[in-house]
N, CA, C and O atoms as CSV, one atom per row, in Angstrom:
chain,resi,resn,atom,element,x,y,z
A,1,UNK,N,N,-42.518,85.334,32.867
A,1,UNK,CA,C,-44.162,85.205,32.119
A,1,UNK,C,C,-44.089,83.648,31.321
A,1,UNK,O,O,-43.528,83.153,30.344
A,2,UNK,N,N,-45.078,83.217,32.458
A,2,UNK,CA,C,-44.350,81.685,32.824
A,2,UNK,C,C,-45.866,81.385,31.108
A,2,UNK,O,O,-46.950,81.947,30.950
A,3,UNK,N,N,-45.060,80.145,30.093
A,3,UNK,CA,C,-46.007,79.702,29.428
A,3,UNK,C,C,-46.398,78.839,29.398
A,3,UNK,O,O,-45.662,77.973,29.872
A,4,UNK,N,N,-47.570,78.413,28.947
A,4,UNK,CA,C,-48.529,77.187,29.223
A,4,UNK,C,C,-47.870,75.970,28.335
A,4,UNK,O,O,-47.671,75.854,27.126
A,5,UNK,N,N,-47.635,75.177,29.379
A,5,UNK,CA,C,-47.021,73.678,28.863
A,5,UNK,C,C,-48.076,73.367,27.580
A,5,UNK,O,O,-49.294,73.533,27.520
A,6,UNK,N,N,-47.154,72.866,26.608
A,6,UNK,CA,C,-47.614,72.187,25.343
A,6,UNK,C,C,-47.792,70.812,25.400
A,6,UNK,O,O,-48.883,70.246,25.325
A,7,UNK,N,N,-46.761,70.304,25.527
A,7,UNK,CA,C,-46.980,68.531,25.766
A,7,UNK,C,C,-45.578,68.005,24.676
A,7,UNK,O,O,-45.079,68.500,23.666
A,8,UNK,N,N,-45.324,66.906,25.395
A,8,UNK,CA,C,-44.685,66.088,24.641
A,8,UNK,C,C,-44.772,65.886,23.434
A,8,UNK,O,O,-45.569,64.951,23.344
A,9,UNK,N,N,-44.344,66.272,22.098
A,9,UNK,CA,C,-44.140,65.332,20.867
A,9,UNK,C,C,-43.946,64.141,20.685
A,9,UNK,O,O,-42.770,63.840,20.894
A,10,UNK,N,N,-45.076,62.675,20.152
A,10,UNK,CA,C,-44.145,61.448,19.729
A,10,UNK,C,C,-43.300,61.845,18.483
A,10,UNK,O,O,-43.409,62.747,17.653
A,11,UNK,N,N,-42.552,60.983,18.641
A,11,UNK,CA,C,-41.898,60.745,17.734
A,11,UNK,C,C,-42.464,60.114,16.429
A,11,UNK,O,O,-43.636,59.740,16.389
A,12,UNK,N,N,-41.420,59.966,15.093
A,12,UNK,CA,C,-42.055,59.650,13.949
A,12,UNK,C,C,-41.958,58.295,14.502
A,12,UNK,O,O,-41.304,57.799,15.419
A,13,UNK,N,N,-43.044,57.734,13.431
A,13,UNK,CA,C,-43.392,55.456,13.868
A,13,UNK,C,C,-41.628,55.070,13.013
A,13,UNK,O,O,-41.357,55.342,11.843
A,14,UNK,N,N,-40.902,54.550,13.795
A,14,UNK,CA,C,-39.652,54.135,13.149
A,14,UNK,C,C,-40.279,52.638,12.515
A,14,UNK,O,O,-41.156,51.821,12.796
A,15,UNK,N,N,-38.977,52.907,11.232
A,15,UNK,CA,C,-39.308,51.208,10.622
A,15,UNK,C,C,-39.252,49.828,11.566
A,15,UNK,O,O,-39.971,48.839,11.709
A,16,UNK,N,N,-38.474,50.130,11.915
A,16,UNK,CA,C,-39.384,48.721,12.671
A,16,UNK,C,C,-39.205,48.992,13.873
A,16,UNK,O,O,-38.086,49.135,14.365
A,17,UNK,N,N,-40.436,49.115,14.589
A,17,UNK,CA,C,-40.969,49.055,15.578
A,17,UNK,C,C,-42.225,47.951,16.004
A,17,UNK,O,O,-42.797,47.206,15.209
A,18,UNK,N,N,-42.501,48.064,17.548
A,18,UNK,CA,C,-43.008,46.866,17.909
A,18,UNK,C,C,-44.838,46.729,17.283
A,18,UNK,O,O,-43.874,46.814,16.523
A,19,UNK,N,N,-45.686,46.665,17.028
A,19,UNK,CA,C,-46.768,47.042,17.211
A,19,UNK,C,C,-47.847,46.497,18.437
A,19,UNK,O,O,-47.959,45.357,18.886
A,20,UNK,N,N,-48.313,47.273,18.664
A,20,UNK,CA,C,-49.365,46.570,20.117
A,20,UNK,C,C,-50.550,46.612,20.430
A,20,UNK,O,O,-51.478,47.254,19.940
A,21,UNK,N,N,-50.510,45.887,21.292
A,21,UNK,CA,C,-52.075,45.159,21.243
A,21,UNK,C,C,-52.745,46.284,21.598
A,21,UNK,O,O,-52.435,46.734,22.701
A,22,UNK,N,N,-53.647,46.921,20.929
A,22,UNK,CA,C,-54.346,47.980,21.975
A,22,UNK,C,C,-56.123,47.424,21.960
A,22,UNK,O,O,-56.930,47.224,21.052
A,23,UNK,N,N,-56.174,47.336,23.244
A,23,UNK,CA,C,-57.422,46.864,23.091
A,23,UNK,C,C,-58.407,47.814,24.254
A,23,UNK,O,O,-57.924,48.656,25.011
A,24,UNK,N,N,-60.419,47.314,24.154
A,24,UNK,CA,C,-61.380,48.321,24.776
A,24,UNK,C,C,-61.063,48.632,26.172
A,24,UNK,O,O,-60.864,47.772,27.031
A,25,UNK,N,N,-61.032,49.604,26.318
A,25,UNK,CA,C,-60.298,49.933,27.464
A,25,UNK,C,C,-61.488,49.198,29.009
A,25,UNK,O,O,-62.710,49.194,28.864
A,26,UNK,N,N,-60.983,48.792,30.010
A,26,UNK,CA,C,-61.503,48.365,30.897
A,26,UNK,C,C,-60.999,49.045,32.318
A,26,UNK,O,O,-59.906,49.518,32.631
A,27,UNK,N,N,-62.895,48.828,33.443
A,27,UNK,CA,C,-62.738,50.245,34.434
A,27,UNK,C,C,-62.489,48.347,35.074
A,27,UNK,O,O,-63.241,47.378,35.182
A,28,UNK,N,N,-60.986,48.616,35.366
A,28,UNK,CA,C,-60.614,47.317,36.336
A,28,UNK,C,C,-59.893,48.057,37.642
A,28,UNK,O,O,-59.288,47.273,38.373
A,29,UNK,N,N,-59.870,49.543,38.061
A,29,UNK,CA,C,-59.768,50.223,38.491
A,29,UNK,C,C,-60.949,50.979,39.193
A,29,UNK,O,O,-61.993,51.069,38.548
A,30,UNK,N,N,-60.880,51.712,40.850
A,30,UNK,CA,C,-62.099,52.878,40.956
A,30,UNK,C,C,-61.702,53.786,40.161
A,30,UNK,O,O,-62.313,54.038,39.122
A,31,UNK,N,N,-60.424,54.525,40.596
A,31,UNK,CA,C,-59.758,55.303,39.924
A,31,UNK,C,C,-58.682,55.601,39.133
A,31,UNK,O,O,-57.937,54.637,39.307
A,32,UNK,N,N,-58.298,56.140,38.585
A,32,UNK,CA,C,-56.699,56.490,37.535
A,32,UNK,C,C,-56.121,57.649,37.377
A,32,UNK,O,O,-56.707,58.687,37.071
A,33,UNK,N,N,-55.129,57.543,37.547
A,33,UNK,CA,C,-54.448,59.250,37.300
A,33,UNK,C,C,-54.054,58.967,36.363
A,33,UNK,O,O,-53.952,57.768,36.103
A,34,UNK,N,N,-53.499,60.339,35.068
A,34,UNK,CA,C,-53.323,60.600,34.010
A,34,UNK,C,C,-51.784,60.689,34.958
A,34,UNK,O,O,-51.602,61.626,35.736
A,35,UNK,N,N,-50.778,59.618,34.767
A,35,UNK,CA,C,-49.508,60.948,35.038
A,35,UNK,C,C,-48.595,61.717,34.683
A,35,UNK,O,O,-47.979,62.626,35.239
A,36,UNK,N,N,-48.558,60.856,32.853
A,36,UNK,CA,C,-47.914,62.068,32.113
A,36,UNK,C,C,-49.171,61.913,30.908
A,36,UNK,O,O,-50.095,61.111,31.044
A,37,UNK,N,N,-49.017,62.875,29.653
A,37,UNK,CA,C,-49.621,62.708,28.136
A,37,UNK,C,C,-48.864,63.589,27.144
A,37,UNK,O,O,-48.177,64.534,27.531
A,38,UNK,N,N,-48.961,63.359,26.237
A,38,UNK,CA,C,-48.817,63.592,24.847
A,38,UNK,C,C,-49.238,65.260,24.406
A,38,UNK,O,O,-49.648,65.947,25.341
A,39,UNK,N,N,-49.148,65.948,22.971
A,39,UNK,CA,C,-49.412,67.409,23.561
A,39,UNK,C,C,-51.310,67.092,22.591
A,39,UNK,O,O,-51.647,66.313,21.699
A,40,UNK,N,N,-51.967,68.015,23.282
A,40,UNK,CA,C,-53.139,67.807,21.984
A,40,UNK,C,C,-53.365,68.672,21.516
A,40,UNK,O,O,-54.443,69.243,21.682
A,41,UNK,N,N,-52.150,69.230,20.519
A,41,UNK,CA,C,-52.393,69.492,19.069
A,41,UNK,C,C,-52.271,68.037,18.000
A,41,UNK,O,O,-52.584,68.122,16.812
A,42,UNK,N,N,-51.831,66.876,18.553
A,42,UNK,CA,C,-52.124,66.235,17.516
A,42,UNK,C,C,-53.583,65.609,17.108
A,42,UNK,O,O,-54.589,66.173,17.540
A,43,UNK,N,N,-53.695,64.546,16.348
A,43,UNK,CA,C,-55.139,64.103,16.476
A,43,UNK,C,C,-54.799,63.286,17.555
A,43,UNK,O,O,-55.459,63.627,18.536
A,44,UNK,N,N,-54.104,62.419,17.775
A,44,UNK,CA,C,-54.060,61.141,18.757
A,44,UNK,C,C,-53.034,61.647,19.603
A,44,UNK,O,O,-51.869,62.032,19.506
A,45,UNK,N,N,-54.315,61.430,20.869
A,45,UNK,CA,C,-53.136,61.882,22.190
A,45,UNK,C,C,-53.065,60.150,23.313
A,45,UNK,O,O,-53.927,59.361,23.700
A,46,UNK,N,N,-51.566,60.241,23.462
A,46,UNK,CA,C,-51.392,59.230,24.932
A,46,UNK,C,C,-50.807,59.534,26.154
A,46,UNK,O,O,-49.778,60.158,26.410
A,47,UNK,N,N,-51.701,58.945,26.930
A,47,UNK,CA,C,-51.433,59.462,28.481
A,47,UNK,C,C,-51.146,57.673,28.989
A,47,UNK,O,O,-51.674,56.584,28.763
A,48,UNK,N,N,-49.999,58.200,29.777
A,48,UNK,CA,C,-49.718,57.606,31.004
A,48,UNK,C,C,-50.321,57.373,31.822
A,48,UNK,O,O,-50.229,58.336,32.583
A,49,UNK,N,N,-51.305,56.256,32.457
A,49,UNK,CA,C,-52.013,56.074,33.218
A,49,UNK,C,C,-52.017,54.625,34.379
A,49,UNK,O,O,-52.068,53.415,34.159
A,50,UNK,N,N,-51.947,55.355,35.537
A,50,UNK,CA,C,-52.179,54.149,36.906
A,50,UNK,C,C,-52.861,54.235,37.824
A,50,UNK,O,O,-53.169,55.209,38.511
A,51,UNK,N,N,-53.231,52.813,37.894
A,51,UNK,CA,C,-54.679,52.705,38.778
A,51,UNK,C,C,-54.568,51.477,39.424
A,51,UNK,O,O,-53.850,50.732,38.757
A,52,UNK,N,N,-55.080,50.827,40.690
A,52,UNK,CA,C,-54.570,49.661,41.268
A,52,UNK,C,C,-52.821,48.945,41.098
A,52,UNK,O,O,-52.170,47.934,40.837
A,53,UNK,N,N,-52.784,49.882,41.346
A,53,UNK,CA,C,-50.677,49.666,41.455
A,53,UNK,C,C,-50.708,48.646,40.536
A,53,UNK,O,O,-50.328,47.476,40.561
A,54,UNK,N,N,-51.505,49.688,39.318
A,54,UNK,CA,C,-50.371,49.077,37.386
A,54,UNK,C,C,-50.414,50.471,37.225
A,54,UNK,O,O,-50.622,51.469,37.914
A,55,UNK,N,N,-50.064,50.093,35.728
A,55,UNK,CA,C,-49.682,51.755,34.575
A,55,UNK,C,C,-50.203,51.054,33.626
A,55,UNK,O,O,-50.329,49.830,33.624
A,56,UNK,N,N,-50.628,52.057,32.513
A,56,UNK,CA,C,-50.752,51.438,31.166
A,56,UNK,C,C,-51.486,52.623,30.739
A,56,UNK,O,O,-52.130,53.448,31.387
A,57,UNK,N,N,-51.105,52.452,28.836
A,57,UNK,CA,C,-51.070,53.550,28.298
A,57,UNK,C,C,-52.792,53.839,27.259
A,57,UNK,O,O,-53.408,52.981,26.627
A,58,UNK,N,N,-53.006,54.727,27.362
A,58,UNK,CA,C,-54.213,54.836,26.871
A,58,UNK,C,C,-54.427,55.589,25.307
A,58,UNK,O,O,-54.225,56.794,25.456
A,59,UNK,N,N,-54.747,55.283,23.954
A,59,UNK,CA,C,-54.949,56.046,23.128
A,59,UNK,C,C,-55.627,56.938,23.046
A,59,UNK,O,O,-55.896,56.810,24.240
A,60,UNK,N,N,-56.338,57.978,22.697
A,60,UNK,CA,C,-57.665,58.587,21.839
A,60,UNK,C,C,-57.388,58.912,20.488
A,60,UNK,O,O,-56.371,59.511,20.136
A,61,UNK,N,N,-57.992,58.649,19.977
A,61,UNK,CA,C,-57.820,59.181,18.660
A,61,UNK,C,C,-59.010,60.066,17.941
A,61,UNK,O,O,-59.995,59.530,17.433
A,62,UNK,N,N,-58.813,61.365,17.961
A,62,UNK,CA,C,-59.784,62.234,17.772
A,62,UNK,C,C,-60.632,62.726,16.384
A,62,UNK,O,O,-60.568,63.783,15.757
A,63,UNK,N,N,-61.276,61.771,16.218
A,63,UNK,CA,C,-62.189,61.647,14.478
A,63,UNK,C,C,-63.417,62.507,14.455
A,63,UNK,O,O,-64.197,62.938,15.305
A,64,UNK,N,N,-63.331,62.561,13.584
A,64,UNK,CA,C,-65.013,64.103,13.216
A,64,UNK,C,C,-65.644,63.564,13.739
A,64,UNK,O,O,-66.064,64.221,14.691
A,65,UNK,N,N,-66.490,61.495,13.641
A,65,UNK,CA,C,-67.630,61.197,14.227
A,65,UNK,C,C,-67.133,60.571,16.058
A,65,UNK,O,O,-67.593,59.713,16.812
A,66,UNK,N,N,-66.244,61.339,16.120
A,66,UNK,CA,C,-66.080,61.436,17.742
A,66,UNK,C,C,-65.188,60.852,17.733
A,66,UNK,O,O,-64.806,60.394,16.656
A,67,UNK,N,N,-64.350,60.570,19.097
A,67,UNK,CA,C,-63.283,59.886,19.776
A,67,UNK,C,C,-63.229,58.242,19.523
A,67,UNK,O,O,-64.304,57.714,19.239
A,68,UNK,N,N,-61.852,57.264,19.622
A,68,UNK,CA,C,-61.873,56.311,19.903
A,68,UNK,C,C,-60.603,56.513,20.733
A,68,UNK,O,O,-59.608,57.236,20.670
A,69,UNK,N,N,-61.302,55.099,21.925
A,69,UNK,CA,C,-60.230,55.157,23.010
A,69,UNK,C,C,-60.187,53.424,22.936
A,69,UNK,O,O,-61.020,52.562,22.656
A,70,UNK,N,N,-58.568,53.416,23.397
A,70,UNK,CA,C,-57.718,51.907,23.097
A,70,UNK,C,C,-57.312,52.213,24.398
A,70,UNK,O,O,-57.716,53.143,25.096
A,71,UNK,N,N,-56.312,51.186,24.727
A,71,UNK,CA,C,-55.633,50.992,26.112
A,71,UNK,C,C,-54.544,49.798,25.919
A,71,UNK,O,O,-54.901,48.769,25.346
A,72,UNK,N,N,-53.025,49.960,26.468
A,72,UNK,CA,C,-52.624,49.165,26.402
A,72,UNK,C,C,-53.061,48.104,27.318
A,72,UNK,O,O,-54.056,48.401,27.980
A,73,UNK,N,N,-52.398,46.563,27.582
A,73,UNK,CA,C,-52.231,46.121,28.626
A,73,UNK,C,C,-52.010,46.410,30.108
A,73,UNK,O,O,-51.046,47.173,30.058
A,74,UNK,N,N,-52.231,46.304,31.028
A,74,UNK,CA,C,-51.672,46.911,32.490
A,74,UNK,C,C,-50.883,45.954,33.107
A,74,UNK,O,O,-51.189,44.826,33.495
A,75,UNK,N,N,-49.634,46.655,33.158
A,75,UNK,CA,C,-47.617,46.022,33.845
A,75,UNK,C,C,-48.014,47.434,34.892
A,75,UNK,O,O,-48.688,48.439,35.121
A,76,UNK,N,N,-46.533,46.131,35.394
A,76,UNK,CA,C,-46.274,46.675,36.416
A,76,UNK,C,C,-45.654,48.116,36.208
A,76,UNK,O,O,-45.360,48.256,35.021
A,77,UNK,N,N,-45.253,49.627,37.235
A,77,UNK,CA,C,-44.711,49.856,36.980
A,77,UNK,C,C,-43.579,50.100,36.234
A,77,UNK,O,O,-43.657,50.960,35.356
A,78,UNK,N,N,-42.441,49.454,36.427
A,78,UNK,CA,C,-41.289,49.618,35.811
A,78,UNK,C,C,-41.272,49.237,33.794
A,78,UNK,O,O,-40.824,49.787,32.788
A,79,UNK,N,N,-41.899,48.236,34.062
A,79,UNK,CA,C,-42.559,47.357,32.639
A,79,UNK,C,C,-43.220,48.944,31.370
A,79,UNK,O,O,-42.906,49.434,30.286
A,80,UNK,N,N,-43.765,49.054,31.948
A,80,UNK,CA,C,-45.176,50.187,31.758
A,80,UNK,C,C,-44.033,51.446,30.760
A,80,UNK,O,O,-43.993,51.765,29.572
A,81,UNK,N,N,-43.198,51.883,32.058
A,81,UNK,CA,C,-42.100,53.389,31.504
A,81,UNK,C,C,-41.603,53.096,30.909
A,81,UNK,O,O,-41.721,53.835,29.931
A,82,UNK,N,N,-40.894,52.283,30.717
A,82,UNK,CA,C,-40.112,51.385,29.404
A,82,UNK,C,C,-41.183,51.360,27.993
A,82,UNK,O,O,-41.098,52.199,27.097
A,83,UNK,N,N,-41.775,50.694,28.000
A,83,UNK,CA,C,-43.238,50.786,26.682
A,83,UNK,C,C,-42.883,52.405,26.663
A,83,UNK,O,O,-41.820,52.845,26.223
A,84,UNK,N,N,-44.059,53.302,27.268
A,84,UNK,CA,C,-43.973,55.014,27.552
A,84,UNK,C,C,-43.209,55.172,26.831
A,84,UNK,O,O,-43.595,55.330,25.673
A,85,UNK,N,N,-41.964,55.209,27.062
A,85,UNK,CA,C,-40.398,55.557,26.615
A,85,UNK,C,C,-40.336,55.496,24.917
A,85,UNK,O,O,-39.876,56.159,23.987
A,86,UNK,N,N,-41.055,54.342,25.129
A,86,UNK,CA,C,-40.539,53.129,23.716
A,86,UNK,C,C,-41.502,53.995,22.418
A,86,UNK,O,O,-41.187,54.450,21.319
A,87,UNK,N,N,-43.170,53.923,23.415
A,87,UNK,CA,C,-43.797,54.398,22.355
A,87,UNK,C,C,-43.468,55.954,22.014
A,87,UNK,O,O,-43.786,56.361,20.896
A,88,UNK,N,N,-42.807,56.889,22.985
A,88,UNK,CA,C,-42.429,58.356,22.425
A,88,UNK,C,C,-41.522,58.301,21.550
A,88,UNK,O,O,-41.593,59.040,20.568
A,89,UNK,N,N,-40.684,57.596,21.682
A,89,UNK,CA,C,-39.318,57.460,20.621
A,89,UNK,C,C,-39.836,56.939,18.953
A,89,UNK,O,O,-39.156,57.003,17.929
A,90,UNK,N,N,-41.124,56.468,19.089
A,90,UNK,CA,C,-41.743,55.951,17.875
A,90,UNK,C,C,-41.257,54.700,17.636
A,90,UNK,O,O,-41.435,54.229,16.512
A,91,UNK,N,N,-40.677,54.064,18.465
A,91,UNK,CA,C,-39.683,52.313,19.030
A,91,UNK,C,C,-41.406,51.141,19.356
A,91,UNK,O,O,-41.497,49.913,19.353
A,92,UNK,N,N,-42.538,52.250,19.603
A,92,UNK,CA,C,-43.880,50.940,19.051
A,92,UNK,C,C,-45.183,52.327,19.231
A,92,UNK,O,O,-45.239,53.531,19.481
A,93,UNK,N,N,-46.095,51.143,18.900
A,93,UNK,CA,C,-47.184,51.871,18.596
A,93,UNK,C,C,-48.541,51.172,18.539
A,93,UNK,O,O,-49.555,51.814,18.263
């Protein structure tokens, strides 16, 4: 029997971490595909997204008054995949 995929958990924030510039979402591409995402069980969800030949990370913070969504700058795939790993390891937030 297959278990439902639970999702990746983000590591605790490291003492020396990069503080990211989270921006208001911009509709830069007609379609955006979520490539990877973190676990839904946490209040903050991160999604690695791709659109228009670039990638970015979308952050959704679920609050009692509604979700708050921000995103990183849009970068080339190789650069964003490295940043995604740093977010998952608690090295950037």
